[in-house]
N, C-alpha and C positions, 0 to 999 in steps of 0.2 A: 823486346817482348820474350817471355820464356816460352820455349815450345812445350807443347803438351806431350804427354807420353805416346809413344809409337804404337800404332794401331797393330794388334797381332792379326796375322792372316787367319781367314776362316779355314774350315777343313777342306773346303773345295779348292781354295787358292792354293793351300799347301800341297794338295794331292796334284794340281795342275803343275806346280813347280818341281815336284818330284818326278813326274811324268816327262817334263822338258829335260830334266838332266840324263835320262836314257832315251836312246834311239827307239823310234816305233819299231824298226825292225827287230831289235833286241828283245822288246817286251813281246812281239809275236813268236820269236824263237822260244823265249822261256815258256810262254804258254803252250807252245807246241811240245817242248820236252816234258813239261809237267802233265800235259795231256796224255801222252805217250807213257809215261810212269804210271798215271792213273789207269790206264789200260791194263797193266800188269798188277796194279794193287787190286782191281776187282777179278781180273782173272785168276790169281792165286787165290783169293778168298772164296771164289764160287767153284774152284775144280773140284773140292770136296762133294759138292752136290752132284757131279757128274758120275762120282764112283760110289754113291750111297749104296746101291744095290749089291755091287761086289763086295764092299766093305762089310755090309750086313751079314753076308754068307760067310766071308773069310773069318771075321772076329766074332760070329755069332751074336749078333745085337738085335735088340727090339727096335721099333720105330722111335720110341722115346729116347732111347740112348742115341740113335741117329741124330735126333733132334738136338741133343746136348752137343754132339760133336759139331753141328753145324753154329751152335750158339757160343762154342768155346772162345773163338777170337772175337766175337762181338761183346761178350761181357768183359773181357780184359781190355779190349779197345776202348769201351765206354769209361772204365775207371782211369786208363792212362791218358786219354786225350786230354783232360783239363790240365793236368800238371804238365805235361809236354807242350801243350798250347801256350801255357805261362812261360816256360823257359824259351820258346820260340820268340815270344814277345819281349823278354828280358835279355836274351842272349843273342843267339844266331838262328834264323830260320833256315838258312842253308844247312847248317850243322845238324839240325832237328830233322830235316827232310832226308839227308843223307843217311843217317843212323836209322831212320824207320825204313828206308827202302832195302838196306843190307840186311836188317833184322828179319823182315817179314820174307824175304827171298830165300834166305838161309833155312828158316823153319819150314817153309813150304816144301822145299827139296827134302829135308829130313823126314817129312811124313812118309816119304817112299820106304823108310827102313824100320817102320814101327812094327812091333809083334803084338800090342795088346791095346785094349780100349784106353786104358790110362795114358799109355805112351802117345797115342795120336790125340787124345784130348789136350795134353800138355803142349804137343808141337802146334795145334791150332791156337791154343791159348796165346803162344809166343808169337805166332803170326799177328795177333790182334795188338801186341806191343808195338810192333813195327808198324803197323798200319795207323795206329793212334798218333805216331808222330808225323804222319804225312799229311792227312786230309785237312786238319784244321790249319796248319802252317802253311801248306801249299795255297789254300784258298786266300788266306791273308796276304800272301805274297802277291798273288794275282791282284788282289784289290789295291795294291800299291801300284803295279804296273798299269792297270786300267782304271782311270777316273770315273766319276759318277755315272754318266749317261751310257757307258759302254760296259758298266761292270756286270751286269746280268748275262748279257750276250757272251762276254768273255768266260765267265764262270760256267754258262751253259755249253760253251765250246768244250771247256775242260771236262765237262759232265759227259761228253761224248766218249771220252776215255772209259767211263764207267759204264755206259750203256754197251758199247763195243766189247770191253774187257769182261762184263759180267757175262754175256753170251758166249764170248770165245771160251772162257774158262770151263763152262759146261760142254760147248760143242767140242773144241779141240781136245779137252780132257777126256771125254767120252770117246773120241777116235783113237787117242793114244791108249786108252785102257783096254779098248777092244783089239788093238794091234799088239801092244807089249805088255799088258797087264795094268792094273790099278795103280800099283807103286810107281810104275815109269811116269805115270801121269803126273804125280807130285813133283818129280826130278825135272822132268821137261819144262813145266811151268814155272819153276822156282829159280832156274839157273840164269835166264836172261836179265832178271832184275839185279843179279850181283853185279853185272857189268855196268847198268845204269847208275849205279852209286857214284861211278868216276865222275859221270857228266853232271850228276846232281851236285856233287861237291865244288863244282866250278860256276855255280849260277852267281850272278851279281845281285845284291841286295840294296834296294833303294834306301837312301839315309843311313846307309851302314859302310863300314870299311871295305875295301876290295877284297876278294876271296885270297887266302893264302895259297901260294903255289902247291900244286898237288904234291909234289916230292915231300915238301915241308910238312904238309898235312899228315901224309902217310907216316913219316918218321916220328912226328909228335903223337900220332895215334898209337903206334907200335910202342913207343917208349913210356908213354902216360896214359893214353886212352884206354887201352885194354884193361889195365889194372885199376884204373878208376872204375870202369864199367863192372868188373868183377867185385870191386870193393862195395859199391853201392847197390849192385844187383844180387849180392850174397844172400839176403833174406829169401828172395824169390827163388833164387837157385836151390837153396836148402830146404825151403818148405815145399817146392815143387817136387824135389827128389824124393823127400820123405812122403808126401802124399802119394806119389805115384808107386812107391814101394808097398805103402800101406793098402792102397786100392787094388794093386795087383794081388797081394795075398788074400784080401777079402774075395776077390773074384775067383779064387782057386778053392775058397771054402763052400761046402755044401750046405744048404739050407739057409744060406744068407741071401735077402733080397737082392736082385740083380742092381737095382738102383742105388744101393747103399754104398758101393765102391765108387760110384760117380759122385755122390754127394761128399763122401770124405775127401776125395781129391779136390773137389771144387773149393771146399772149406780151406785145405791146406793152401792152394794157390791164391784164394782171396787173402789169406792172412799174409803170404808173402808180398803180395803186390802192395797191400796197405803198409807194411813195414818199409818196403822199399821206397815208396814215394813219401813216406814220413822221413826217410833220410834225404831224399832229394829236395824237398821244400826248403830246409834251411840253406842248402847249397844255393839254390836259385836266388833266395833273398839275399845271401852274403854277396853275390856278384851282381846285383842289380845295378851298381853304380856304372858298370862298364856299358850299360845300355841306356846312356843319358838320352839319345835320340828318341827312344821309345817310352821310357818311363819318366821322362823329364828330369831324371837326376835326383828323384824325391820319392822316397818311400811313401810319404803321405798322400802325394797326388796320385800315385798308382792305387794305393789302398782305397783312396777316395772314389777314383773311377771304378775300381772293381766292385766296391759297394753300390755305386750308383746303377750298375747294370742290373741289379738285383730289384731295382725299383722301376725298371722300364716296363710299363704295362705290354707293349707289343712283344717283347720277349716272351712274356709268360704264355701268350697265345700260340706264338710260333713254336715254343718248345712243346707244349701240350699236343698241339696239332702234328708236329714232326714226329713225335713218338707214334701217334696212331698210323700216320701214313708209311713210316719206316717199317711198322709192324706188318702192314698189307704188301709193300713192295717186296721186302725181303724174305717174307713168308711165301710169297708166290715164286720168287727165284729158287729159294731153297728146295721147294717140293715140286716144281714143275717137271724135272726130269723122271722122278719117281711116278708122278702122276700120268705122264705119256706113256711110260712103260707098263703101268698097272691097268690103267683104264683104256688106252687105246693101243696097247701092245706094240710100241714102237721101242727101239733101241735108242741110245743116246745119240749115235751117230745118225742114225735115220731122221731123228728130230731135227738134228741140224742141218742136214741136207734137204729136208722137206720143207721145215718151217723156220729155220734158223735165221734165214736171209730175211724173211718178212719181220720177224720179231727185232733183227738188228736194225733194219730200214725204219721201223716205226720208233725204236728207242733213239737213234741218232737224229732223226727229223724231229722227234718231240723235244729233245734236249735243245736243239738250235732254235725251233720255233718258240718253245717257252721263254728262252733267254732274250730272243729278239722282240717277242710281244711285250714280256715284261719291262724292257727297257723303253719301248714305244708308248705303252701305257703310263709308264713313270714319268715319261716327259710331258704328260698332260695332267697327271694329278698323283699326289704322293702315294696313294693307295694301289697304283697300277700292278706292283710286282706281287703284292699281297693277293690281289684277285687271281693272277695267272696261278700262283702258288697253290691255292685252294681249289680253283676251277677244274684243274686237271682231274683231281679224284672225284669230284662231284659228277662230271661227265663220264669218267672212265669206270665208275663203280658198276653200273648195269652192264657195260660192255664185258668187264672181267666176270661178272656173275654168269652171263651167257656162255663166256668161253669155257667155264668149269662145267656147265649143265649140257651143252651141246652134245647130241649123241654120234652123229656121224661127223666126217670131217669136211662136209661140203662148205661150211661157213667158218671153219676153223681158222683157216688163213687171213681172212679179213679180220676177223675177231682178235688174232694175235697181233696183227699190225696195230689196230686201233687202241687195244690195251696198253701196249708198249708205248704208243705215240702219247697217250694222255698221261700215263703214269711217269712219264720222264720231263714233263713240263716244269714241275717244280724245282729241279736241282739248282738252276741258275738263280731264279728270282728268290727263292727262300734264303739262300746265302747272302744274296745282295741286301734283302731287307735286314738280315741280321747285322751287316755292316753298316747299314745306313743309319741306325738308331743308337749306335755306341761309338765312343771316342776311338780314333784310329790307333792310339796306343794298347788297346786291349782287344782288337779284333781277334787274334789268334786265340786268346784265352776265352772270349766269348763263344767262338766256333768250337773250341775244346769242350765247353760247357754244354753246348748244343748236342755235340756227339755223345757226350756222357749221358745226357738225360734221354735223348731220343732213341738211342740205341738200347741202353739198359733197361728203359721202361717200354721200349717198343720191339724192335726186330730181335733182340736177345730172348725174348719171351717166346716169338712166333714159332721158330722150328719145333722145340720141345712140345709146345702147347698143340701145335698142329699134329706132331707125332702122337700125343697122348689120345687126342680125339680121333685119330685115325686108328689106333688100337681098338678104341671102344666103337665107333661109328662106321668106319671105313675113311679113306683118304678124300673122296670126291666130296663127300658131305662136310668133312672137316675143314676143307678149303674154302667153303662158302663164307667162312668168317672172314676171310682177308678182305673182299671188297666191302663188306659192312664196315670194317675198321676204317678203310680208306675213305669211304663216305663220310663217316663221322669226323675224320681228321681233316677233310677238306673244309667242313662247316666250322669247326673250331679256328682253323687258319683266317677265315673271312671275318671273324669277329674282331681281328687286329685293324680292320678298316677304320674302327672307331677311334684308334689311338696312333696309328702310324705317323700321321701328320704332325700331331703334337710332340711326339717322341723325336722326330727328325728336327724340328725347330728348336728342341732344347739342346740337342747336340751342336747345331749350328750356333746358337747363342753362346753356349759355353766355350767353343773355339774362338769365338770373337771377343770374350770378355778379357 
């Protein structure tokens, strides 16, 4: 009797096999390390908001220009996340993570040396390059360490680094700025991440070869890596330098609108980013054969999977809703320090001492509760994680609006706590939903696409738009747009309840075929 073809394992079975290959202790160590790095990820991106006011006076900027400084890294992060996510799927996730941590930490520290708006904009844009290499790939790696029913809680735990780091960047940055000056705040927050690149370079990757010894990695990087980075990054460096020089010259010209130099620099950097990744894409495709465990050693299968994700209805609603909720969350984070200083007359360090602990507690508890609640509901029906992702913003919108409108400080502490509690529910569940409805081979690519769309269409717009509205109507009234956007985003996410079960079955059936 001729035996039939061997049955291919389902996605869940493959993930259980992957997890068995690694000890549970190492999985938690990796999660702890990635969470700690995520702390500095958000601390370094948010430290600039702590020093908005001294930068405004030192560089003579408008609120709209401050908004563009806040959006510089988000714009570049959005553009770079997808190609770096693809490289993480096709090549090495550990390598992309290490690259990202090193780049964003270096350019955070360099922010302390700038002398003009254009130079600071460039440094913050390069922070975005580094962070684009971290968020999508690190979450895809966590999804491999932690299989289905524990995934949202694991990513929620990882998101604690976001909640703590986001507040610490503002709080500690403000304390350093008041003690040593705003330039020192960038240096102090940037240097620790350079040390973490060493630990990141030694992470083990499931279903991949073991890490190269650190000495060999450093020698190869010095001999080949630096020159390859300079070669492929040459368009970005040249266009960025040219844009910085031209925008600096325009800034010195009398009678030239203040926004023109910003626009010119943004156009030059955008052209450099587009050209750079145009050069990187063929490189990734040429080397895809080395990633047989990820891309199944066949370009056709990877292309088919990448095309299939564009036809997943759940992703459509999660991407649209994600853009709206990131607009709300990051717009609030960007302008909260200035709001407290202008409306309630607090210094940034006072905000940290008086209210930071409550915002921190609400954010950490919300990230953990959201992830655990999402997994608990997911164990009962497929839409459980979708409900938690959207419900946090529907419940949190009126609380956030009250926080912005309250006149005195009597109710301010509980409103801060509850706002951050609900607004961090979504971090673990929304990422888990994205991973649930696509093949494992393209998870980092899909997360990169989500970062691209949600940030570019969401929080990249929030700081300058709120800044523009603030110039016109005042900061307090301008920020009321944020809870309205979060409420709408939560409703859009819940529409995915109609499609998520069907899309999950499609992935499971495809893996078993």
